[in-house]
Each structure stands twice: as structure tokens, then as C-alpha cells.
C-alpha positions as CSV (number, residue, x, y, z in Angstrom):
1,M,41.2,1.3,59.6
2,K,37.5,2.1,59.0
3,A,36.8,4.6,56.3
4,A,33.5,6.3,55.7
5,R,34.8,8.8,53.1
6,V,37.7,8.4,50.7
7,V,39.4,10.6,48.2
8,A,40.8,8.3,45.5
9,F,43.3,9.1,42.8
10,D,44.4,7.5,39.6
11,P,47.8,9.1,39.3
12,G,49.0,10.6,36.1
13,Y,50.7,13.9,35.1
14,E,48.7,14.6,32.0
15,R,45.4,13.3,33.4
16,L,44.7,12.8,37.1
17,G,41.6,10.8,38.0
18,V,39.9,12.1,41.2
19,A,37.0,10.6,43.0
20,V,35.3,11.1,46.4
21,L,33.2,8.3,47.7
22,E,31.3,7.8,50.9
23,R,30.1,4.5,52.5
24,G,26.4,4.2,51.8
25,A,23.6,2.3,53.3
26,R,22.8,-1.2,52.3
27,G,26.2,-1.8,50.7
28,R,25.9,0.8,47.9
29,D,28.5,3.5,48.2
30,A,27.8,7.1,47.2
31,L,29.9,9.0,44.7
32,L,30.1,12.6,45.9
33,Y,32.5,13.9,43.3
34,S,34.6,12.8,40.4
35,N,36.7,14.5,37.7
36,C,39.5,14.0,35.3
37,F,41.9,16.8,36.0
38,R,44.2,17.6,33.0
39,T,47.4,19.5,32.7
40,K,48.7,21.0,29.5
41,K,51.5,19.2,27.6
42,T,53.2,22.6,27.1
43,L,53.8,23.1,30.8
44,S,57.0,22.0,32.5
45,F,56.9,18.8,34.5
46,P,57.4,20.7,37.8
47,E,54.5,23.0,36.9
48,R,52.3,20.1,36.2
49,L,53.2,18.6,39.6
50,R,52.3,21.9,41.3
51,L,48.9,21.9,39.6
52,I,48.2,18.3,40.4
53,G,49.1,19.0,44.0
54,E,46.8,22.0,44.1
55,E,43.9,19.9,42.7
56,A,44.6,17.2,45.4
57,E,44.6,19.8,48.1
58,R,41.2,21.2,46.8
59,A,39.6,17.8,46.9
60,I,40.9,17.0,50.4
61,K,39.9,20.4,51.8
62,A,36.5,20.3,50.1
63,H,35.5,16.8,51.1
64,A,37.3,16.1,54.4
65,P,38.1,12.4,53.8
66,D,39.1,9.7,56.3
67,V,41.6,8.2,53.9
68,V,43.4,8.8,50.6
69,A,43.6,5.9,48.2
70,L,46.0,5.6,45.2
71,E,46.5,3.1,42.5
72,T,50.1,1.8,42.5
73,V,52.3,2.2,39.5
74,Y,52.6,-0.8,37.3
75,F,55.5,-1.4,34.9
76,E,55.0,0.5,31.6
77,K,57.0,0.1,28.4
78,N,58.2,3.7,28.8
79,A,60.4,4.0,31.9
80,K,60.4,7.8,31.8
81,T,56.6,7.8,32.0
82,A,56.6,5.3,34.8
83,M,59.1,7.5,36.7
84,Q,57.0,10.6,36.2
85,V,53.8,8.8,37.4
86,A,55.8,7.7,40.5
87,E,56.7,11.3,41.1
88,V,53.0,12.2,41.0
89,R,52.3,9.5,43.5
90,G,55.0,11.0,45.7
91,V,53.2,14.4,45.6
92,L,49.9,12.8,46.4
93,S,51.4,10.7,49.2
94,Y,53.0,13.9,50.7
95,I,49.7,15.7,50.6
96,A,47.9,12.9,52.4
97,A,50.6,12.8,55.1
98,S,50.6,16.6,55.5
99,H,46.8,16.4,56.2
100,G,47.3,13.5,58.7
101,L,45.4,11.1,56.5
102,P,46.3,7.4,56.1
103,L,47.3,6.3,52.6
104,A,45.8,3.2,51.1
105,E,47.4,1.8,48.0
106,Y,46.0,-0.8,45.6
107,T,47.5,-2.5,42.6
108,P,45.5,-2.6,39.3
109,L,45.0,-6.4,40.0
110,Q,43.4,-5.6,43.5
111,V,41.2,-3.0,42.0
112,K,40.0,-5.3,39.2
113,I,39.3,-8.1,41.7
114,A,37.4,-5.8,44.1
115,V,35.3,-4.3,41.3
116,T,34.7,-7.2,39.0
117,G,35.8,-10.3,40.9
118,Y,38.3,-11.1,38.1
119,G,41.9,-9.9,38.0
120,K,42.2,-9.9,34.3
121,S,39.1,-7.8,33.5
122,D,39.4,-5.2,30.8
123,K,38.6,-1.5,31.2
124,R,35.1,-1.9,29.8
125,A,34.2,-4.5,32.4
126,V,35.6,-2.3,35.2
127,A,33.6,0.7,33.9
128,T,30.4,-1.4,33.6
129,L,30.6,-2.8,37.1
130,V,31.6,0.5,38.7
131,A,28.3,1.9,37.3
132,R,26.5,-1.0,39.1
133,L,28.3,-0.4,42.4
134,V,28.0,3.3,42.5
135,E,25.3,5.6,41.1
136,L,27.0,7.6,38.3
137,P,25.2,10.7,37.0
138,A,24.9,10.3,33.2
139,R,27.9,12.0,31.5
140,K,30.9,11.0,29.6
141,R,34.0,10.1,31.7
142,L,37.5,9.3,30.7
143,D,39.2,6.1,31.9
144,D,41.2,8.0,34.5
145,E,38.1,9.2,36.3
146,L,36.5,5.8,36.2
147,D,39.8,4.3,37.5
148,A,39.8,6.7,40.4
149,I,36.2,5.7,41.2
150,A,37.2,2.1,41.1
151,V,40.1,2.8,43.5
152,G,37.7,4.4,45.8
153,V,35.3,1.5,45.7
154,T,38.2,-0.8,46.4
155,C,39.2,1.2,49.4
156,L,35.8,1.3,50.9
157,A,35.4,-2.5,50.3
158,A,38.8,-3.2,51.9
159,T,38.1,-1.0,54.9
160,R,34.6,-2.4,55.3
161,R,36.2,-5.7,56.3
162,A,38.8,-4.1,58.6
């Protein structure tokens, strides 16, 4: 699978990282869009899923990607949270399939290795190297948004070799 444009998500039900990247010339990929989409804690979980789905639909329709990339769920101390994040991933997977888009999934370890070269890198190292790999307009970003950008970088790197 060769991908020139990817919509990447860092799945969460309170904060959804969204990034759109495109393969750039000379190995430097271009960030076309990124955001941390938030849902209110006061909303019911099904309502939060609906809003997340609508945001994913907007990103896909606005940017016409070749592939959707997701970070996989890793075990968390709170099983309920892990299950709800898995449900978000299900919504995002469904939306990708409904648009006929392939789904690329990456573990946090794969993302860290692709971005930093070291699987045990911390969030600061990932953020620092993402900024070296992709030109980021100067503004504050939450970890979820940076994680989505890192997932997109990972996807483009993986498909570059395919």
C-alpha cells in the first residue's frame, strides 16, 4: 500500500488527536492539518462517540486521504477507560471502511521507533522529533494532537517502504 496522504488519529473519547499529513519532497512530510478535538465530560458516552465520528467524517471528507492510521490501544490500569477507547477505535475503523479506505494500525512502540528510533522514548522526545520531521506552525499542542501527527509520520514512513 502506497500512501501519499494520511488521516491519522490518536483515539480517545475525551480528546481525539487528528492529523492530516502528505508525503513531501526530499523525505520531509507536510502537515496539512492537526487538531485535538475535545468532547465534554457532561455528555453521555454515546453522544461523545457520535461527535467523534462526525469529526472523523469531516477530516476524511475535507482532506481525501489514501489511508486512515490509528494508534492501537495499549493496556491501561483502568479497564473501563481501555474499553471505551477501544469503542472509539471501532467507530474510527467503521468510518474508514465506509469510505473504502485502508486502515493502518500502529502500536505505541512502533510509533516511538519510527519517530525517534527508540521504543522507550518519552513523550517529550517524540514531540521534539516530530517537530524535526514535520514543519509545525508555532502554537501550543496537546499530547493527543502530537501523537496523531506521530502516527501519521509512522504511516507515511511504513508505506514509503511498501
